[in-house]
ROLUM-895480 format. One record per atom (N, C-alpha, C): residue in one letter; z, y, x. Coordinates in steps of 0.001 Angstrom, whole numbers, plus 500000, padded with zeros to 6 digits. Example, Ala and Ser with C-alpha at 12.3 -4.5 7.8 and 13.67 -1.06 7.14 Angstrom:
<nodes>
a507800494310513190 a507800495500512300 a507800496700513200 s507080497750512850 s507140498940513670 s507870500030512900 
</nodes>
This chain:
<nodes>
x779851045506637903 x778475045438637925 x777768044731638624 x776356043858638384 x775695043002638438 x774766043361639627 x774432042590640685 x773638042827641433 x772210044047640960 x771639044623641798 x770576045150641540 x769547044249641463 x768749044635640269 x767178043805640473 x766220044485640005 x764681044551641019 x764058045326640764 x762411044817640162 x762134045361639362 x760954045440638572 x759849046426638942 x758913046046638171 x757492046629638361 x757656048074637745 x757858047128636285 x757711048330635198 x759142048819634463 x759409048940633568 x760590049380632716 x759531050021631615 x759159049003630248 x758830049684629274 x759684050469628157 x759391051360627508 x760542051815626416 x759917051912625183 x760406051277624186 x759783051076623011 x758824050176622550 x758854049502621505 x758629047886620897 x757206047871619899 x756807049074619644 x755762049012618896 x754389048561619507 x753418049089618888 x752530048125618961 x752193048760620545 x752642049719621281 x751896050511622579 x752832049771623337 x754103049515623437 x755204049000624188 x754456047258623985 x754448046606623219 x753972045172623202 x752692045068623766 x751939045447623469 x750366045501624097 x750598045134625382 x751411046679625839 x750883047019627262 x752103045834628040 x753413045643627547 x753922044507628013 x753002042963628018 x752763042640626937 x751390040863627232 x749882041559628057 x749626042638628078 x748753042844629484 x748861042816630549 x750435043607630520 x751175043714632395 x751199042370632682 x752294041478632245 x752496040577632409 x751350039135632751 x750587039325632112 x749966038377632181 x748732038967633734 x748814040027633966 x748387040606635261 x749378040669636462 x750842040324636201 x751088039791637130 x752441040218637373 x752492041399636922 x753663042763636650 x754969042255635917 x756076042470637080 x757154042390636473 x758171043335635684 x758614043399634616 x758898044272633367 x759896043248632493 x760307044672632348 x761292045115630893 x760605045637630234 x761214045055628480 x760990046369627702 x762256046356626876 x762907048140626422 x763459048069626130 x763042048560624525 x763805047790623709 x763817048555622330 x765361048984621593 x764863050196620946 x766502050872620735 x766642050356619273 x765921049839618229 x766605049309616764 x765534047750616825 x764427047905615764 x763713046768615857 x762096046421616314 x761532045721617052 x759835045934617542 x759327046172616004 x758919047181616205 x757526047334615440 x758131048105614190 x759509048029614058 x759884049037612927 x760024050615612490 x758853050933613812 x758031052297613452 x757642052852612994 x756218053182613600 x755243053281613321 x754247051790612970 x754268051027613458 x753073049490613504 x753482049026612103 x754640048754611638 x754604047823610835 x754474048698609059 x755007050344609529 x754719051133608558 x753410051096608305 x752066050628609697 x750784051184609334 x749995050128607825 x749098050631608006 x747916049799606980 x747423048228607698 x747688048487608841 x746815047337609943 x745147047322609918 x744976047648609649 x743172048780609930 x743077048705611240 x741940047902610976 x741255047984612745 x739790048411612601 x739899049919612763 x738023050125612533 x737521051027613047 x735977051481612877 x735152051851614107 x734821053210613416 x736026053720613034 x736028055476612733 x735032056092611360 x734310054760610784 x733461055387610086 x734291056602608803 x735472056143608650 x736057057044607217 x736602058374607982 x735579058684609255 x735659060234610181 x734768060734609579 x733644060053609324 x732433060789608813 x731689060802607764 x732761061114607043 x732366061126605563 x731559062167604915 x731747063118606178 x731179064357605746 x729208064288606155 x728936063154606377 x727700063026607123 x727469063431608204 x728724063000609096 x728240063306610906 x728925062596611555 x728746062474612470 x729152061322613417 x730172061824614533 x731398062384613874 x732382062592614796 x733005062120616081 x733653063311616868 x733864062637618162 x735149061567617970 x735926061539617330 x736587060700616928 x735838059183616444 x735144059365615793 x734013057890615206 x733358057597617005 x733425058252617396 x732534057413618821 x733837056974619418 x735133057860619723 x735827057094620379 x736793055774619978 x736226055685618488 x737070054205618755 x736041053456618142 x734607053833617731 x733171052894617561 x733327051373618204 x734207051069619222 x733679049807620237 x734857049001619323 x736180049656618690 x737097048804618638 x737288047548618334 x736825047687616863 x736749045938616084 x736095045274616674 x735398045347617853 x734322044465618590 x735773043920619689 x736229044245620431 x737297044149620969 x738851044019620664 x738851043896619133 x740065043341618741 x739409041906618394 x737892041634618340 x737628040510617593 x737592039926619106 x737270040102619954 x737125039203621039 x738506038666621039 x739558039612621046 x740864038887620989 x741328037700620071 x740639037920619023 x741246037326617949 x740376035494618247 x739167035607618833 x738716034798619192 x739053033485620816 x739851034835621522 x740464034315622556 x739826034528623825 x738678035466623684 x737938035636624656 x737949037335625197 x739095037639624767 x739646039440624754 x740762039748626072 x741143040660626285 x742185041101627260 x743752040075626949 x743436039963625932 x745213039311625516 x744649038442624275 x745326037279624172 x744407035783623233 x745506036610622407 x744335036262621156 x745216036451619912 x744738035439618680 x744163034203619094 x743571033129618567 x744962032787617157 x745995032618617470 x746718032698616406 x747260033814615138 x746074034596615429 x747091035423614690 x745529035671613178 x745947035431612220 x744685035207611031 x744549036684610389 x743581037373610303 x743358038644609703 x743612038446608224 x744457039359607794 x744088039762606219 x742824039559605543 x741820040377606156 x740386040862605691 x739387040606606916 x738539039981606979 x737477040065608315 x736370041323607583 x735977041685606770 x735264042549606239 x735501043828605593 x735784044923605702 x736168045819605154 x735000046720603733 x735271047117602985 x734879047885601770 x734738049090601587 x733654049604601204 x733744051447600561 x733338051077599207 x733586051874598230 x733193051561597169 x733349053138596142 x732370053433595269 x732397054543594012 x731713053691592566 x733059054450591608 x732415054021590394 x731864055027590064 x730682054540589396 x729411055267589004 x728539056162590415 x727772056710590812 x726995056930591516 x727957057390593047 x726969056939593701 x727573057525595321 x726606058667595363 x727468060106596176 x726995061297596399 x725186060806597257 x724479061883596779 x723521061362597245 x723434062043598796 x724354063128599440 x724096063163600685 x725380061834601729 x725437060837601068 x726190060359601510 x725273059037601322 x724914059052600264 x723749057487600539 x722515057945600991 x722189058891601388 x721242059038602648 x721875058724603753 x722743059608604035 x724015058691605710 x724113057562605731 x724898056743604958 x724424055459605299 x722900054475605187 x722011055078604951 x721172054756604436 x719981054927606020 x721117056175606728 x720139056554607969 x720034055342609671 x719536056345610280 x719168055538611811 x720247055422612352 x721349056430612324 x722689056297612979 x723328055122612368 x723091054983610916 x724454054058610118 x723677052549610493 x722552052096611110 x722127050766610655 x722507049948612232 x723221048887611140 x724008047360611837 x725522048033611654 x725752049166611054 x727021049506610956 x727474049531609340 x726683049462608801 x727369049439606948 x726019048976606159 x726152048102605449 x724994047697604435 x725860047727602907 x724644048146601993 x724523047633600235 x724896046919600417 x726303046152599373 x726180044915598832 x725429044741596994 x724924043643596816 x724292042960596137 x725572042499595254 x725394042459593934 x726657042615592952 x727251041044593511 x726421040403593610 x726840038484593606 x727444038187595041 x727516039602596132 x728616039828597249 x729611040545596947 x729955041013595544 x730795041907595706 x732360040849596240 x733298041482596883 x734882040930596726 x735283041060595209 x736061039471595018 x736210039520593767 x736972040252592744 x737378041545593398 x738306042298592676 x737002043153591887 x736158043496592500 x734715044093591931 x733917043694590668 x734211041997591070 x733254041450589967 x733532042004588683 x733855042553588148 x734186042932586767 x733198043785585676 x732577043289584852 x731848043834583916 x732053045150583820 x733420045708583938 x733526047244583548 x733775047750585081 x733355047451586143 x733310047968587341 x731733047964587458 x730986049859587381 x729634049865587012 x729350050837588702 x729929050373589460 x729904051226591100 x728926050842591843 x729403051304593117 x728398050770594300 x729470050258595352 x729555049183595921 x729964048388596991 x729602048573598493 x729778048890599627 x728842048725600946 x729951047693601686 x729733047275602277 x730268046542603587 x730547046953605041 x731407046904605470 x731308047406607542 x732160046377607841 x732273046623609051 x732881045082609958 x734218046013610531 x734756046247610366 x736036046495610354 x737065045327609552 x738396045372609867 x739118044131609646 x740602045046609666 x741457043927608836 x742462044311608388 x743232042748608784 x744706043170609558 x745547042530610645 x747359042341609805 x747397041682609641 x748836041623609276 x750132041911610448 x750276043288610291 x750806043858611563 x752306042833611956 x752994042368611063 x754373041930610963 x754108040772611773 x753090039649611503 x752365038456612256 x752229038942613595 x750965040296614186 x750873040525614965 x752101040938616449 x753017041461615946 x754282041923616037 x754811040406617051 x755079039480615755 x755590038303616392 x754989037091617445 x753602037484617005 x753088036978618162 x752985037426619769 x752910039144619677 x753457039151620900 x754665039698621494 x755359039519620761 x756803039009621147 x756923037836621723 x756330036801620804 x756927035509621544 x756150035298623037 x755092035971623258 x754877035713625042 x755472036380625901 x756506037531625254 x757118038244626420 x758820037801625670 x759210037105625619 x760508037495624519 x761170037296625574 x761011036602626774 x761888036581627918 x762700038359628639 x761201039276628121 x761218040186629157 x762113041385627987 x762320040779627205 x762704042420626056 x764458042175625314 x764791043128625248 x766255043423625101 x766252045081624169 x767357044516623664 x768114045927622833 x768660047031623193 x767945048320623788 x768847049146624485 x768222050377623846 x769112051113623664 x768545052975623195 x768768053899624860 x767852053913625002 x767785054598626268 x767886055765626733 x769031056319627105 x769880057471627061 x769046058456628259 x769148059995628324 x768768060569629915 x769825060188630898 x771119059738630589 x772308059218631362 x771975058019632010 x771208057284631329 x770665055796631747 x770033055847632855 x769244057360633422 x767924057325634350 x767987058484634973 x767592057519636506 x768173058509637648 x766241058141637922 x765498059322637962 x764129060088638074 x764519060187640096 x763563059399640428 x763183059512642441 x761506059979642194 x761054059900643216 x759539060597643391 x758643059410643257 x759135058099643934 x758468057162643407 x758906055858642876 x760000056001642094 x760787054880641447 x761770055541640357 x762340054392639724 x763482055068639014 x764257054009638722 x765972054641638837 x766872053830638243 x767769053936637253 x767645052760636739 x768299052611635332 x769782051596635467 x770720052510634950 x772074052089634419 x771810051064633240 x771908049834632753 x772153049905631407 x773029048866631151 x774568049494631344 x775504049290630935 x776067048592632421 x776153046829632456 x776434046385633928 x775565046363634331 x774276046454634543 x773431046066635259 x772685047750635900 x772362047318636763 x771108048227637542 x769746048053637859 x769227048332637214 x767494048324637700 x766781049261638521 x766032048853639701 x765617049929640219 x763818049183639721 x762836050426638941 x761401049957638410 x760593050645639051 x759641050466639845 x758784051595640428 x757927052180639368 x758053052022637972 x757457053206637255 x758078052999635484 x758366053609634987 x759002053611633779 x757512054337632847 x757448053384631544 x756447053849631144 x756924053939629528 x757162055158629027 x757088055370627693 x756433055316626517 x756816053975625714 x756062053896624599 x756715053635623173 x757467054947622957 x758603054944621925 x757945055516620781 x757210056429620551 x756569056662619740 x757058058151619332 x757888058317618256 x758024059588618459 x759713059576618737 x760203058445619664 x760760058392620473 x760875059184622124 x759404059499621962 x758919059969623674 x759389061371623415 x759298062179623121 x759558063656622701 x760906064217622814 x761757063452622443 x763388063613623208 x763744062949624414 x763116061992624793 x762726061222626176 x762809062044627137 x761339062837626649 x760923063840627909 x761206064748627885 x762165065769626375 x763233066853627173 x764361066314627720 x764982065073627612 x765917065162627868 x766015064623629320 x764612063883629791 x764345063777631651 x764069065339632420 x764090066587630944 x763175067960631912 x762128067354632187 x761377066750632121 x759667066086631820 x758877067372630684 x758296068615631591 x758042069542630772 x756357068620630010 x755907067922630193 x754539067551629787 x754701066182630087 x754179065279628737 x753011066309627638 x754145066671626830 x753929067692625438 x754797067721624840 x754519066994623445 x755046066680622022 x754842065406621236 x754299066740620013 x753823066173618783 x753540066606618072 x753527065326616981 x754181065755615650 x754283064625614525 x753359065627613181 x752842064545612569 x752047064702612239 x752583063483610353 x752404064136609513 x753308063545608081 x752234063534607224 x753039061496606835 x751738060943606184 x753080060697604504 x752594060731603331 x753562060230602288 x752347058738601403 x752864057715602154 x752195057012601470 x752389055833600383 x751816055337599723 x752318054332598182 x752216053414597972 x753320052828598167 x753106051296597908 x753440050747596220 x752241050345596160 x752072049815594285 x752090048651594153 x753585048273593466 x753589046540592852 x752867046249591706 x752152045196591921 x751445044679590431 x751287043479590187 x750991042790589548 x750657041532589053 x749061040851589340 x748371041593589575 x746662041801589551 x746495040615590979 x745829040091590773 x745917038490591468 x744500039172593033 x743732039796592351 x742565040042593290 x742836041293594488 x742878040497595977 x742902041810596708 x742253042742596979 x742566044099597199 x741604044401597777 x741728045316598988 x740323045624599748 x741036046221601002 x739320046803601031 x739655047969600577 x738685049176600423 x738841050883600455 x738192051410601397 x738110052637600320 x737117053355599198 x738115054321599012 x737782054943597583 x736736056033598022 x735613056183597260 x734503056949597511 x734136057958596776 x734658057444595327 x734715057940593546 x734939059494593964 x734139060670593325 x734758061995593280 x735138062550594394 x734604061998595644 x735098062208597065 x735407063922597298 x736730064366597427 x736777065805597755 x736718066113598874 x737064065516599866 x736784065856601388 x736275065226602293 x736457064830603456 x735825064339604737 x736541062940604696 x737851062700604293 x738075061178604309 x738091060554602938 x738611059367602741 x738562058348601898 x739956059067600534 x739177058743599650 x740138059860598440 x741287058776598493 x741108057410598311 x742239056172598795 x741544055313599583 x743019054854601083 x742284053889601733 x743016052691601491 x742691051559600659 x743804050792600022 x743876049373600972 x744857048691601182 x744961047237601830 x746002046792600960 x745640045626600898 x746649044191600369 x747768043905601058 x749219043759600581 x749862042754601477 x750959041506600094 x751147040433600823 x751394039697599979 x753542039988600232 x753950039275598951 x755408039519599583 x755823038426599774 x756947038349600782 x757161037144601915 x758537036294600532 x758724036807599266 x759859035990598512 x758963035125597587 x758748033877597946 x758270032945597209 x758305032822595475 x759300033889594802 x759904033464593485 x759007034956592952 x758128035938593952 x757615036660593556 x755989036378593701 x755161036994592486 x754097036882592666 x753594038186593038 x754372039207592799 x753802040546593066 x753003040300594135 x751535041473594140 x751043042048595471 x751583043355595296 x750827044112596812 x751439045011596740 x749889046199597748 x749594046923596777 x749170047628597442 x749321048928598112 x748700048760599178 x749291050577600401 x748792051342599968 x748701052372599914 x747739053493599634 x747914054494600482 x746914054810601572 x746593056252602155 x745393056736602151 x744660057422602772 x743360058631602450 x744334059891602568 x743540060301601072 x743591061555600736 x744889061643599926 x745436060553599218 x746584060640598277 x747593060869599762 x747560060208600903 x748658059581601530 x748749061222602416 x748004062159602410 x747984063480603373 x748254064781601952 x747824064585600950 x748668065418599829 x750169064895599427 x750149063579599720 x751469063254599084 x752865063812599864 x752441064507601419 x754140065296602093 x754215065924601393 x753732066965600489 x754042068229599692 x754857067723598587 x754838066324597906 x755497065965596897 x756251064934596809 x757544064788596300 x758449064374596031 x757960063006595491 x759288062187595909 x758786060296595522 x758054060345593719 x758810060607593105 x758540060997591799 x756843061103591577 x756653062399592050 x755504062975592196 x754595062267592662 x755028061696593995 x753655060800594583 x753713059885593850 x754285058800593118 x754211057928592436 x753117058243591102 x753463059238590244 x752734059921589283 x751116060224589834 x751274060816590787 x749439060722591275 x748864059612591821 x750060058449592460 x749264057622592873 x748426056914591497 x749191057029590376 x748817056089589270 x747250056915588724 x747394058124588738 x746434058925588443 x745331058607588951 x745536058294590476 x744110057806591489 x744003056558590982 x744666055901591156 x744608054466590253 x743432054111589416 x743659055328588432 x743230054951586757 x742109055605586958 x741504056155587971 x740381057111588463 x739436056202589241 x739936055849590261 x739104054398590911 x739064053432591003 x740398053039590585 x740521050970589912 x740258051367588391 x740375051984587684 x740207051923586484 x739844050636585561 x739621049704586033 x738989048659585392 x740302047607585041 x741441047983586025 x742547047359586008 x743942048395584890 x744516048042584468 x745511048199584020 x746969048247585313 x747440049674585100 x748421050281586053 x750004051032585377 x749964050409583724 x751235050860583466 x752417050863583411 x752056048627583957 x753838048420584491 x753722048283585386 x752287049112586843 x753186049024588336 x754291050021588452 x754658049309589606 x756081050206590397 x755496050746591126 x755984052414592068 x755223052629592601 x756133053425593695 x756658052611594922 x757531053189595646 x756691054429597297 x757169055638597164 x756741056206598754 x757448055613599873 x756516056039600795 x757168055748602286 x756619056722603195 x757517057339604134 x757539058945604596 x757001058177605803 x755876058702606744 x755649058621608093 x755605059568608919 x755745059530610028 x755620060861610803 x754822060255612541 x753436060231611862 x752597060179613141 x752442060992614461 x753145060030615800 x754142060586616528 x753018060749617626 x751845062297618506 x751127062078618694 x751466063170620398 x750393063474621080 x750632064529621938 x750324065767621290 x750429066721621470 x750561067894620885 x748868068398621289 x748601068943620203 x747215069577620444 x747583070799619799 x746767071906620506 x746864073858620129 x746393073530618364 x745401073188618294 x745363073499616784 x745819072085615791 x746969071521616374 x747956070812615641 x747098069361614801 x745476069159615157 x744949068304614364 x745218066530615088 x744072065949614480 x744629064634614883 x743679064348616688 x744535063442617422 x743796063432618498 x742735062003618633 x741597062197619045 x740191061314619361 x741294060601619831 x741739060224621137 x741851059625622225 x743519058646622232 x744053057300622693 x744667057518622991 x745119057905624763 x746283058277624275 x747010059083625607 x747901058472626483 x747681058785627920 x748224058065629029 x748418059399630085 x749792059944630467 x749918060951631884 x751219060570632109 x750610060783633732 x751880060173634556 x752225061464635049 x753959061779635454 x754703062539635804 x755928061728636952 x755207061986638198 x755772061458639176 x756150059709638112 x757056059308638580 x756698057580638199 x757018056977636596 x756624058677636002 x757003058166634458 x755619058261633614 x755341057097633385 x754123056881632245 x754235057663630815 x753529058779630352 x753872058771628807 x752842058444628113 x752966057397626979 x751898056872626227 x751685056938624601 x750969057401624083 x750779057501622721 x749505056191622223 x749786055769621789 x748186054881621501 x747060055813620297 x748090056553619305 x747510057362618860 x746958056665617347 x746150055327617550 x746049054339615959 x746240053276616863 x746397052335615656 x746881051016616342 x745685050555616328 x744499050731616274 x743165049973616442 x742819050384618346 x743373051468618581 x743255051964620425 x743586051005621072 x744993050122620403 x745658049788622246 x745163049290622127 x743887048434622276 x742846047792623807 x742584049354624425 x742403050640624474 x741833051316625221 x742989051904625506 x744364051779625178 x745886052379625596 x745471051702626283 x745765050422626826 x745849049079627961 x744905050311629300 x743638049957628712 x742586050775629900 x743081051804630448 x743645052504629576 x744370053835630410 x745523054059631086 x746347053031630875 x747723052839631055 x747674052114632549 x746515051335632491 x745973050304633276 x745590051444635149 x744775052158634460 x744131053304635635 x745397053925636243 x746330053992635329 x747751054948636249 x748423054009636694 x748187052700636895 x749691052003637735 x749511051690638856 x750387051754639773 x750076050855641110 x749903049222641050 x749524048902642059 x749554046980641824 x750876046305641419 x750935045409641097 x752313044755641100 x752447043946642482 x754248043861642308 x754378043786643816 x756115042759643629 x756224042914642562 x757680041879642247 x756589040036641197 x757673039581641462 x757034038059641199 x756936038516639137 x756240037941638891 x755936038514637095 x757251037218636957 x757973037434636666 x759316036545636411 x760624036950635382 x760940036446634347 x761742036920633626 x762974037481634082 x763224038584633351 x764291039405634294 x765667038935633365 x766449038317633680 x767837038149632577 x768681039307632394 x769683039940631683 x770378040964631792 x771551040047630631 x772158039372631491 x773288038912630791 x774432040066629847 x774521039342629056 x775595040498627842 x774470041142627131 x773729041466627279 x772345042138626439 x771325041491625863 x771775041596624031 x771054041293623268 x769289041388623412 x768550040098622924 x766965040391622449 x766946041160621253 x766038042251621610 x765317043668619991 x765100042198619291 x765224042616617705 x764649041664616560 x763457042403616449 x762826041270615322 x761588041735614787 x761963042759613883 x761359043738612749 x761944044534612298 x760563044154610979 x761067045348609845 x760185044393608519 x759346045718608194 x758631044780607536 x757713045739606450 x758371046299605605 x757569047374605281 x758421048405604423 x758273048115602970 x757024046897602656 x757801046339601480 x758885045542601164 x759435045159602568 x760525043945601905 x761879044955602019 x761691046093602455 x763389046621602545 x763697046429601195 
</nodes>
């Protein structure tokens, strides 16, 4: 057994929550370890569309919802980080797109047209002239309307690599079990193979892994819920990217399709991937892979009918969104952090809310005591970065 090591924090989980907090708190002088059971970002983070949005898509019923208010300032905070003036320095990260769009073939519903033109939306959305349309809409057979919003889309794989690089010496691959953990009133002792670690606080950022860990540690609250999605990855040869919400024939309070575009890493492939969320992904939970593929093609023909989708290949991806349990089973509006003795349980709820998660976690942490140095755990491997799903 190696000599006991003492740290301020042990973070469990290497998705956006764990990596963001590790970067933030190393920067603020905390000594810490981050433990990841599998691959960094390999759960919800790399499976996300990379959207950093201000919540407008939650208000398509014409009312600014609490969810919209909770997330409204997140694009500005991410842009500050991308400019090097935010809480984390993300200047090395180039967004996939700097603006996001909303479009409809034909005319937009009158209620939405009035809502987008209202004082509530002034400065948040603008109707584009045809000359300002992104290239994918500059077709003679597109006869609809396009709006722009100041949301952005980031490359989640590049983000994970950047955040990992900043704290690489603090990250190890280990699937934490309840038997590894001894909880005390004011600290936690972990046994990691031949290493014993005393941490002042244990920070659970393991997404869907938080629930089993909380149960195994006999921590009664919080409890976890999982909300499913079945997203579609569409592989095709069209050259123009799309980053947009489709509002054509809107049937509910969220976009019919939410579309982001991603390049394949194989230089021999000239395919793009359109990653589809929105109402399709919600409805797709009840569909098998073949039925989702058929529904995705139907939706693309209805929404983006000026392009040909006959030769497109479609794959489904099931995702479980891990969140704190709500009585109604609905979507939480805010990031979640709760303390139970020396254990903090965290769910960011959405990628966009990572900066707000940092605020909430910082408010519940004791001041750092141990020097913020690399903690070497001989014999333990570093956790690798995961793959985005369209590369699997």
